MIMI-906146 format. One record per residue: residue number from 1; residue in one letter; y negated, z, x negated of N, C-alpha, C, O in turn. Coordinates in nm, 4 decimals. Each point is the difference from the previous one (the first is absolute). Layout:
BEGIN
+------+------+----------+----------+----------+----------+----------+----------+----------+----------+----------+----------+----------+----------+
| resi | resn |      n.v |      n.w |      n.u |     ca.v |     ca.w |     ca.u |      c.v |      c.w |      c.u |      o.v |      o.w |      o.u |
+------+------+----------+----------+----------+----------+----------+----------+----------+----------+----------+----------+----------+----------+
|  NUM |    a |        Y |        Z |        X |        Y |        Z |        X |        Y |        Z |        X |        Y |        Z |        X |
...
+------+------+----------+----------+----------+----------+----------+----------+----------+----------+----------+----------+----------+----------+
//
This chain:
BEGIN
+------+------+----------+----------+----------+----------+----------+----------+----------+----------+----------+----------+----------+----------+
| resi | resn |      n.v |      n.w |      n.u |     ca.v |     ca.w |     ca.u |      c.v |      c.w |      c.u |      o.v |      o.w |      o.u |
+------+------+----------+----------+----------+----------+----------+----------+----------+----------+----------+----------+----------+----------+
|    1 |    x |   0.0975 |  -0.0077 |  -0.0752 |  -0.0798 |  -0.0082 |   0.0595 |  -0.1545 |   0.0186 |  -0.0663 |  -0.0278 |   0.0951 |  -0.0730 |
|    2 |    x |  -0.0570 |  -0.1889 |   0.1059 |  -0.1550 |   0.0523 |  -0.0518 |  -0.0315 |   0.1029 |  -0.0192 |   0.0187 |   0.0806 |   0.0912 |
|    3 |    x |  -0.0789 |  -0.0350 |  -0.2131 |  -0.1309 |   0.1385 |   0.0253 |  -0.1012 |  -0.0299 |  -0.0376 |  -0.0456 |   0.0711 |  -0.0896 |
|    4 |    x |  -0.0315 |  -0.1784 |   0.1337 |  -0.1377 |  -0.0865 |   0.0122 |  -0.0207 |   0.1029 |   0.1444 |   0.0580 |   0.0055 |   0.1085 |
|    5 |    x |  -0.1678 |   0.0670 |  -0.1692 |  -0.0462 |   0.0907 |   0.1402 |  -0.0679 |  -0.0871 |   0.0807 |   0.0358 |   0.0553 |   0.1040 |
|    6 |    x |  -0.0749 |  -0.1070 |  -0.0818 |  -0.0676 |  -0.1145 |   0.0779 |   0.1460 |  -0.0354 |   0.1345 |  -0.0105 |   0.0311 |   0.1186 |
|    7 |    x |   0.1521 |  -0.1104 |  -0.1899 |   0.0723 |   0.0452 |   0.0719 |   0.0779 |   0.0982 |   0.0775 |   0.0413 |  -0.0329 |   0.1112 |
|    8 |    x |  -0.0167 |   0.1512 |  -0.1590 |   0.0151 |   0.0882 |  -0.0193 |  -0.0560 |   0.0612 |   0.1359 |   0.0872 |   0.0654 |   0.0575 |
|    9 |    x |  -0.1847 |  -0.0682 |  -0.0040 |  -0.1174 |   0.0610 |   0.0869 |   0.0162 |  -0.0998 |   0.1293 |  -0.0138 |   0.0495 |   0.1118 |
|   10 |    x |   0.0478 |  -0.2130 |  -0.1277 |  -0.0012 |  -0.0463 |   0.0918 |   0.1483 |   0.0164 |   0.0589 |  -0.0016 |  -0.0012 |   0.1231 |
|   11 |    x |   0.1174 |   0.0148 |  -0.1737 |   0.1080 |   0.0203 |   0.0123 |   0.0046 |   0.1739 |   0.0960 |   0.0691 |   0.0117 |   0.1013 |
|   12 |    x |  -0.1513 |   0.1028 |  -0.1559 |   0.0351 |   0.1061 |   0.0318 |  -0.0989 |  -0.0423 |   0.1408 |   0.0424 |   0.0419 |   0.1077 |
|   13 |    x |  -0.1940 |  -0.1370 |  -0.1068 |  -0.0061 |  -0.0409 |   0.1262 |   0.0848 |  -0.0508 |   0.1627 |  -0.0105 |   0.0323 |   0.1184 |
|   14 |    x |   0.0801 |  -0.1118 |  -0.1857 |   0.1132 |  -0.0650 |   0.1003 |   0.1168 |   0.0732 |   0.0177 |   0.1110 |  -0.0285 |   0.0450 |
|   15 |    x |  -0.1686 |   0.1443 |  -0.0975 |   0.1440 |   0.1416 |   0.0449 |   0.1334 |  -0.0360 |  -0.0051 |   0.0976 |   0.0213 |   0.0719 |
|   16 |    x |  -0.1278 |  -0.1113 |  -0.2267 |   0.1722 |  -0.0622 |  -0.0602 |   0.0981 |   0.1543 |  -0.0351 |  -0.0655 |   0.0791 |  -0.0678 |
|   17 |    x |   0.1133 |  -0.0624 |   0.0801 |   0.1142 |   0.1345 |   0.0072 |   0.0276 |   0.0079 |  -0.1092 |  -0.0191 |   0.0993 |  -0.0702 |
|   18 |    x |   0.0922 |  -0.2504 |   0.0204 |   0.0458 |   0.0394 |  -0.1357 |  -0.1112 |   0.0074 |  -0.1422 |   0.0312 |   0.0542 |  -0.1060 |
|   19 |    x |  -0.1372 |  -0.1075 |   0.1274 |  -0.0702 |   0.0705 |  -0.0651 |  -0.0613 |   0.1155 |  -0.0466 |  -0.0271 |   0.0521 |  -0.1082 |
|   20 |    x |   0.0118 |  -0.0255 |   0.2513 |  -0.0069 |   0.1851 |   0.0251 |   0.1009 |   0.0568 |  -0.0534 |  -0.0511 |   0.0596 |  -0.0948 |
|   21 |    x |   0.1596 |  -0.0387 |   0.0929 |   0.0913 |   0.0612 |  -0.0545 |   0.0110 |  -0.0287 |  -0.1004 |   0.1048 |   0.0573 |  -0.0300 |
|   22 |    x |  -0.1541 |  -0.1360 |  -0.1005 |   0.0010 |  -0.0471 |  -0.1186 |  -0.1412 |   0.0753 |  -0.0636 |  -0.0317 |   0.0027 |  -0.1189 |
|   23 |    x |  -0.0386 |   0.0538 |   0.2277 |  -0.1451 |   0.0945 |  -0.0503 |   0.1209 |   0.1038 |   0.0084 |   0.0880 |   0.0253 |  -0.0822 |
|   24 |    x |  -0.1163 |   0.0328 |   0.2250 |   0.0916 |   0.1066 |   0.0156 |   0.1090 |   0.0205 |  -0.1020 |   0.0496 |   0.1122 |   0.0099 |
|   25 |    x |   0.0162 |  -0.2067 |  -0.1303 |   0.0784 |   0.0712 |  -0.0482 |  -0.0602 |   0.0199 |  -0.1434 |   0.0564 |   0.0653 |  -0.0878 |
|   26 |    x |  -0.1002 |  -0.0882 |   0.0827 |  -0.1034 |  -0.0584 |  -0.1619 |  -0.0180 |  -0.1505 |  -0.0535 |  -0.0818 |  -0.0484 |  -0.0782 |
|   27 |    x |   0.2061 |  -0.0162 |   0.1610 |   0.0177 |  -0.1169 |  -0.1116 |  -0.1268 |  -0.0851 |  -0.0079 |   0.0016 |  -0.1170 |  -0.0381 |
|   28 |    x |  -0.0865 |   0.1677 |   0.0677 |  -0.1940 |  -0.1361 |  -0.0200 |  -0.0620 |   0.1242 |  -0.0090 |   0.0129 |   0.1051 |   0.0629 |
|   29 |    x |  -0.0947 |  -0.1470 |  -0.1706 |  -0.0462 |   0.0808 |  -0.0894 |  -0.1379 |   0.0484 |   0.0772 |  -0.0615 |  -0.0872 |   0.0612 |
|   30 |    x |   0.0110 |   0.2200 |  -0.0613 |  -0.0719 |   0.0733 |   0.0696 |  -0.1452 |  -0.0186 |   0.0119 |  -0.0205 |  -0.0951 |  -0.0754 |
|   31 |    x |  -0.0749 |   0.1246 |   0.1181 |  -0.1413 |  -0.1110 |  -0.0151 |  -0.0673 |   0.1259 |  -0.0925 |  -0.1229 |   0.0000 |   0.0078 |
|   32 |    x |   0.1696 |   0.0891 |  -0.0791 |  -0.0147 |   0.0132 |  -0.1102 |  -0.0172 |  -0.0220 |  -0.1292 |  -0.0386 |   0.0670 |  -0.0957 |
|   33 |    x |   0.0954 |  -0.2331 |   0.1226 |   0.0465 |  -0.0354 |  -0.1112 |  -0.0590 |  -0.1790 |  -0.0182 |   0.0270 |  -0.0969 |  -0.0709 |
|   34 |    x |  -0.1151 |   0.1291 |   0.1766 |  -0.0789 |  -0.1403 |   0.0469 |  -0.1129 |   0.0300 |  -0.0029 |  -0.0782 |  -0.0935 |  -0.0166 |
|   35 |    x |   0.0255 |   0.2200 |   0.0294 |  -0.1615 |   0.0532 |  -0.0454 |   0.0056 |   0.0539 |  -0.1620 |   0.1044 |   0.0229 |  -0.0610 |
|   36 |    x |  -0.2508 |  -0.0076 |   0.0033 |   0.0140 |   0.0559 |  -0.0953 |  -0.0992 |   0.1426 |   0.0676 |  -0.0656 |   0.0281 |   0.1003 |
|   37 |    x |   0.1165 |   0.0447 |  -0.2581 |  -0.0363 |   0.1133 |   0.0701 |  -0.1724 |   0.0715 |   0.0693 |  -0.0163 |   0.1029 |   0.0657 |
|   38 |    x |  -0.0718 |  -0.1885 |  -0.1054 |  -0.1045 |   0.0139 |   0.0632 |  -0.0083 |  -0.0265 |   0.1753 |  -0.0573 |   0.0685 |   0.0846 |
|   39 |    x |   0.1402 |  -0.1984 |  -0.0680 |  -0.0318 |  -0.0385 |   0.0969 |   0.1421 |   0.1050 |   0.1257 |  -0.0192 |   0.0188 |   0.1201 |
|   40 |    x |   0.1252 |   0.0210 |  -0.1859 |   0.0571 |   0.0922 |   0.0371 |  -0.0391 |   0.1381 |   0.0665 |   0.0366 |   0.0613 |   0.1002 |
|   41 |    x |  -0.1489 |  -0.0359 |  -0.2255 |  -0.0734 |   0.1724 |   0.0898 |  -0.0656 |  -0.0680 |   0.0812 |   0.0294 |   0.0290 |   0.1160 |
|   42 |    x |  -0.1481 |  -0.1505 |  -0.1305 |  -0.0874 |   0.0160 |   0.1088 |   0.0971 |  -0.0642 |   0.1457 |  -0.0476 |   0.0234 |   0.1111 |
|   43 |    x |   0.1554 |  -0.0870 |  -0.1184 |   0.0971 |  -0.0037 |   0.1403 |   0.0515 |   0.1447 |   0.0591 |   0.0078 |   0.0263 |   0.1200 |
|   44 |    x |   0.0149 |   0.0334 |  -0.1929 |   0.0640 |   0.1325 |   0.0015 |  -0.1467 |   0.1204 |   0.0335 |   0.0124 |   0.1056 |   0.0621 |
|   45 |    x |  -0.1014 |  -0.1414 |  -0.1029 |  -0.1357 |   0.1022 |   0.0293 |  -0.0110 |  -0.0791 |   0.1919 |   0.0000 |   0.0626 |   0.1060 |
|   46 |    x |  -0.0061 |  -0.1763 |  -0.1227 |  -0.0305 |  -0.0943 |   0.1212 |   0.1349 |   0.1131 |   0.1283 |  -0.0351 |   0.0653 |   0.0983 |
|   47 |    x |   0.1188 |  -0.0748 |  -0.1294 |   0.0993 |   0.0129 |   0.0652 |  -0.0352 |   0.1760 |   0.0611 |   0.0005 |   0.0424 |   0.1156 |
|   48 |    x |  -0.0301 |   0.0332 |  -0.2524 |  -0.0828 |   0.1439 |   0.1116 |  -0.0762 |   0.0383 |   0.0672 |   0.0035 |   0.1007 |   0.0708 |
|   49 |    x |  -0.1506 |  -0.2405 |  -0.0948 |  -0.1050 |   0.0187 |   0.0656 |   0.0653 |  -0.0841 |   0.1428 |  -0.0524 |   0.0532 |   0.0978 |
|   50 |    x |   0.1146 |  -0.1260 |  -0.0689 |   0.0425 |  -0.0832 |   0.0850 |   0.1205 |   0.1794 |   0.1226 |   0.0164 |   0.0072 |   0.1218 |
|   51 |    x |   0.0209 |   0.0686 |  -0.2065 |   0.0694 |   0.0785 |   0.0722 |  -0.0821 |   0.0795 |   0.0389 |   0.0262 |   0.0672 |   0.0997 |
|   52 |    x |  -0.1394 |  -0.0533 |  -0.1620 |  -0.0960 |   0.0913 |  -0.0014 |   0.0680 |   0.1232 |  -0.0052 |   0.0362 |   0.0693 |   0.0951 |
|   53 |    x |  -0.0227 |  -0.0491 |  -0.2149 |   0.0449 |   0.1361 |  -0.1250 |  -0.1099 |   0.0732 |  -0.0346 |  -0.1230 |  -0.0030 |   0.0029 |
|   54 |    x |   0.2232 |   0.0753 |  -0.0393 |  -0.1219 |   0.1796 |  -0.0187 |  -0.1021 |  -0.0586 |  -0.1391 |   0.0254 |  -0.0762 |  -0.0933 |
|   55 |    x |  -0.1371 |   0.1455 |   0.1289 |  -0.0650 |   0.0397 |  -0.1065 |   0.0851 |  -0.0059 |  -0.1532 |   0.0139 |  -0.1001 |  -0.0703 |
|   56 |    x |   0.0186 |   0.1884 |   0.0530 |   0.0806 |   0.0088 |  -0.1392 |   0.1437 |  -0.1439 |  -0.0536 |   0.0281 |  -0.0351 |  -0.1146 |
|   57 |    x |   0.0215 |  -0.0061 |   0.2223 |   0.0690 |  -0.1081 |  -0.0433 |  -0.1227 |  -0.1522 |  -0.0183 |   0.0065 |  -0.1127 |  -0.0492 |
|   58 |    x |  -0.0791 |   0.1708 |   0.1000 |  -0.0667 |  -0.1477 |  -0.0145 |  -0.0477 |  -0.0085 |  -0.1357 |  -0.0241 |  -0.0963 |  -0.0729 |
|   59 |    x |   0.0138 |   0.2665 |   0.0517 |  -0.0722 |  -0.0058 |  -0.1873 |   0.0262 |  -0.0280 |  -0.0737 |  -0.0695 |  -0.0540 |  -0.0860 |
|   60 |    x |   0.2788 |   0.0956 |   0.0792 |   0.0363 |  -0.0706 |  -0.0299 |   0.0324 |  -0.0968 |  -0.0322 |   0.0364 |  -0.0148 |  -0.1167 |
|   61 |    x |  -0.0362 |  -0.0855 |   0.2016 |   0.0073 |  -0.1611 |   0.0507 |  -0.1410 |  -0.0643 |  -0.0922 |   0.0182 |  -0.1063 |  -0.0594 |
|   62 |    x |  -0.1023 |   0.1473 |   0.0538 |  -0.1268 |   0.0073 |  -0.1011 |  -0.0452 |   0.0277 |  -0.1189 |  -0.0869 |  -0.0172 |  -0.0855 |
|   63 |    x |   0.1890 |   0.0703 |   0.1190 |   0.0065 |   0.0792 |  -0.1818 |   0.1019 |  -0.1452 |  -0.0787 |  -0.0301 |  -0.0876 |  -0.0811 |
|   64 |    x |   0.1434 |   0.1183 |   0.1472 |   0.1617 |  -0.0665 |  -0.0004 |  -0.1172 |  -0.1919 |  -0.1045 |  -0.0028 |  -0.0573 |  -0.1090 |
|   65 |    x |  -0.0608 |   0.0477 |   0.2430 |  -0.0789 |  -0.1429 |   0.0186 |  -0.0948 |  -0.0133 |  -0.1327 |   0.0067 |  -0.0958 |  -0.0770 |
|   66 |    x |  -0.1146 |   0.2297 |   0.0588 |  -0.0515 |  -0.0416 |  -0.0862 |   0.0474 |  -0.0388 |  -0.1605 |  -0.0517 |  -0.0666 |  -0.0897 |
|   67 |    x |   0.1702 |   0.1401 |   0.1022 |   0.0813 |   0.0380 |  -0.0928 |   0.0421 |  -0.1605 |  -0.0854 |  -0.0082 |  -0.0429 |  -0.1151 |
|   68 |    x |   0.0549 |  -0.0079 |   0.2467 |   0.0330 |  -0.1190 |  -0.0714 |  -0.1143 |  -0.1406 |  -0.0158 |  -0.0007 |  -0.1136 |  -0.0474 |
|   69 |    x |  -0.0750 |   0.1923 |   0.1090 |  -0.1333 |  -0.1288 |  -0.0741 |  -0.0891 |  -0.0057 |   0.0830 |  -0.1134 |  -0.0374 |  -0.0299 |
|   70 |    x |   0.1600 |   0.0857 |   0.1900 |  -0.1366 |  -0.0713 |   0.0713 |  -0.0998 |   0.0741 |   0.0341 |   0.0290 |   0.1175 |   0.0227 |
|   71 |    x |  -0.1559 |  -0.1527 |  -0.0098 |  -0.1064 |   0.0192 |  -0.0112 |  -0.0500 |  -0.0214 |   0.1516 |   0.0201 |  -0.0892 |   0.0823 |
|   72 |    x |  -0.1129 |   0.2404 |  -0.0800 |  -0.1169 |  -0.0066 |   0.1560 |  -0.0090 |  -0.0997 |   0.0789 |  -0.0765 |   0.0043 |   0.0963 |
+------+------+----------+----------+----------+----------+----------+----------+----------+----------+----------+----------+----------+----------+
//
């Protein structure tokens, strides 16, 4: 199976059960392997914001993003 992220997202959007099974079984590289450190930290921070996380959790996310090279 191709591990190109666009193809993976397309197959998941189409509810391809085989692809979902591959992802759940760890046979396809996870999103961490597709993103650089800074982008991964920013995506995690965005998730914390979207979940309306507590201030302490947000601060940890901000610190991680700054540590990875993000700027204001």
